[in-house]
N, C-alpha and C positions, 0 to 999 in steps of 0.2 A: 512371377513377381520377384524382382531383384531384392537383395538385402537392403539396399538404400531406400527403395520404395516402402519396404516393410517398416523400417525404422521411421520413415517420414510419417506413415499412417499411424504408427503407435504414438508418436509425438502429437499428431493431430488429435488423437483420442484424448490425451491428457489436456491439450490446450482447449479442446471443445468442452471438456468437463468443467474447466474453470470459466471459460467464456459464457457458457450457459449455466452458471452456478445456481441460479434460482431454480431451474428445472432439475438440476442435479440434487439440490437440497430436498426438493419435493419428492423425487424418486427415492432418495435415501430414507426420508421420513416414512414414506409408505411402506417400504421394505422393512425398515426397522420395526414398525408397528406389528407387522405380520410375524416377524421373527421373535419378537418379545412374547407374542401370544403363543407361538410354538414352544419357545423355551419355558415359559411359565407352565404351560400344560404338561410339558415333559417332566419338569421337576415335581409337579403335583402327583403325576402317575408313578414316578419313581419312588416317592415317599410312601404312597399307598401300597405299592408293590413290596416295599421294604417292611411295612407293617404286616402285610399278608404273609410274607416270608417268615417273619418273627413268630407269627401264630402257627405257621406250618411247622417250624422247628420245635415248638412246644407240643405239637400234636404227635407225641411219640407212642410207640407200642411198648407196654410193660409186659415182659415175659417172666413169669414167676416160676422158680425152679422147684421141683419136687423135693420134699424134705429128705427123702431117702437117697438122693443123688450124692455121690462122692465128689471130692474136689476134682478128680480126673473127669468125672461126668460133666461137671460144671464147665471145666476148661474146654471139653469137647463140644459142648453146646455153643460156646462162644465162637469156636472155629466154624461150626456149621451155620451159625447166624451170619457170619461174615461172608460165607459163600453164596448167600442168597443175592441174586442180581440187584434187586431194588433196595438193598440195605446200604445206607450211606455210612453210618457209624453205629457202634454199639458201646455201651458203658455198663460195666458191672456194678451193681448196687448191693453191697453186703448187707445182710439183715441187721447187723449191729449198727451200721451207719444209718440205715432207714429208721430203725427204732429210736436212735438218738435224735434224729430230725423230728420224728413224731413227738417225742417228749418235749422238745424245745418249743413246739407250737402250743403246748398246753399251759394253763396257768399253774402257779406254784403248787396249789393244793392237789390238783389232778396229777401233776408230774410226780409229786411225792407219793401219792397213793399207788399209782401204777408201778413205780420203781420198787416200792416195798412189797407189793402183793404179787408181782410177776416174777416167777423163778426162771422161766424160759421166755425167750423172745418170741412173741406171737406172730412174727412176720417171716416169710421165706426170703431166701436170696432171690435176686432178680437181675434181669438185663433190661436196660433202657435202649430201645432200638429206634433210630431215626431213619426214615425212608427218603429216597431220592425223589420219586415221582408219586404224588398223591393219587393220581389216576389208577395206579396199580396197587393201591393200599389194601384192598380186599384180598387180592391174590397173594400179597406178601403175608398177610395174617394167616391165610390158609396154609401156606408153606411152613410158617413158624409152628403152627399147631401140630404139624406132623412130626416134629422133632422129638427125640427121646427125652424123657425126664421133664417135660413141660407140665407144670401143675395147672396153670391157667394163664390166659392172656387177657390183658385189659387194653381196650382200644376204643376209639370213637370213629367208626366208619362213616357215619352221617356227616360229621364235621369235616372229615377229610374230603368227602365228595363236594361239599359246599365250598370249601377252600379252593379245590381244584377248579370248580366252575368260576369262582370269583376271580382267580388268577387269570384264567383264559379270557374272561370277560374284560378285565382291565387291559390286557394286551390288545385285544381286538378294538376296544374303544379308543385307546391311545393311538393306534395305527390309523384308524379312520379319521380322528380329529386332526392329527398331524398332516395326513394326506390332504384333507379338505383345506386346512390353513395354507398348505403349500400351493394348492391349486388357486386359492384366492389371491395369494401373493403374486403368483405368476400372471394372473388375469389383471390385477391392479397395476403391476409394474409395466405390463405390456401396454395398457392404456395410457399410463403416464408417459412412457417412451413415445407412444403414438403422437401425443401432443408435442413432444420435442421434435419429432420428425416433421410434423405438420408445420411447426414454426420455422423449420429449416428447409422447406420444400424447394425454395428458390435455389439454395446452395446445391441441393441434390440434382435439381434440373440442369444447372450449369455443368456440373460434373458429368452427367450423362450425355449432355449435348456435345461435349468435347471428346467423347469416346471412352470415358471411364467405364471399366468393367463393374459388374455387380459386386464382386469381392472387394474391389478397390473402394467402392462406396460404403460397403458394409463394415469393413475392418475398423474404422474409427469408432463406429457405434458399438461394435463388439468390445473394443478396449474400454469405452465409457461404461458399458455394462459390467465389465470385470471390476473396474475401479469402484463403481457404486456398490457392487456386491461385497467387495472386501471391506469397504468402509462401513457399510450397514451391518455386516456380520460382526465386526469388532465392536461397534457401538452397542449392538444388541446384547452381546455377552455381558458388558458392564451394566447395561440396564436391567437385565434379568438377575444378575448378581445382586444389585442394589435392592430390587424388589423382593428377592428371596430372603436376604438378610433382614430386611424390614419386617417381612411377614413372620419370620422366626421370632424376632424380638417382641412383636406385638401379640402373638398367639402362643407364647411359650407355655402359659398355664394350660391352655387347651391341649397342647401336645403332651404335656405331662399327665393330664387326666386320662388320656387314652393309651398311655404307655408308648407313645411314638417318640423316638429319638430322631430329630431331623437329620437328613443326610448332609455331609459336608460338601458345600458347593465346589470347593477347590478340587475335589476328587473328580468332578465332572466338567471342570472349566475347559480343559484342553480339548477333549472330544467334542464338547458343545461348540467351541470356537471353530473347529474344523468343519462341523456340520453346518453351522451358520454361514461360514464363508462359502462353503460348497453350494448351499441353497441360494445364497445371495448371487453368486456367480451364475448359476444355472438360470435363476430368475432374470437377472439383468441381461445376460447374453441371449437367453431364450426369448425374452421379451423384445430385445433389439432385432434378432433375426426374424421373428414372426412378423413384426411390424414392417421391417425393411423389405421383406419378401413381398408383402402385400403391396407396397408402394412401387417397388421396382418392376413388378409384373404388370403394372398399369402404365408403363412407359408409353408415351405417345398420347395419353389421355390426361389424367390429373396433373402429373408432373410436367409433361411437355407443354401443357396448356398454360402454365404459370408465366 
């Protein structure tokens, strides 16, 4: 195919999109609806995952240091904790700071009583350890307990296991739902394009009768599919954005009550736009090619019979 023919077919794709604008609008609306569902589901799962991540970050291991440990021993323990593979970060909590925080949580009378009657701080120094992978939580605790000068370890293994399962479940559910919605969008857009092809079967028949190749016939439809995909992807982004901001404003009290800080949509706008446009193009072009292949393979029957 020459460059002139290619440019001609691309122009035909743009012209046909406008000429058949009612079908184009219908295709865009169908694809937009599916993409809005995909985008909305994605933002819901991202926020849920953010909440789970927040709970995971708070599910730390408290490693209390033996009172007989020297400053050098405490520093060495910090070094050994950082060497454990599954440890993401550690934070030293001095017993003076921990005791001050404990006093701050008491009412005035209790705080005064403990301050006056306590000569020595009844708390040990400690390390707050955050892990990377909750599925390895138990193994990490076992390694920590083997370190020197560890007085005791406070942790919640059951919660860690539940959070790990919840996180994996959310990932699996989100992938399945998005995949199902994508398959539905491909099916619907394919059927919508099928109507377009059917309404233009005479045009296709004439092109085939004068010797046009399959690629020559298909290219304008492919261009139409790309145009519809790009337009639907861009419109879907703004639609999801609007719905998301509206939901945040309406349910702000609910989010506050469960300690959820909604994600900033702007941070995900550009990747989502790219994904939407990609899905739109794949759906549009895929639907066009699937439908056109079906009709072109029936040359001499349905098409030539028109």
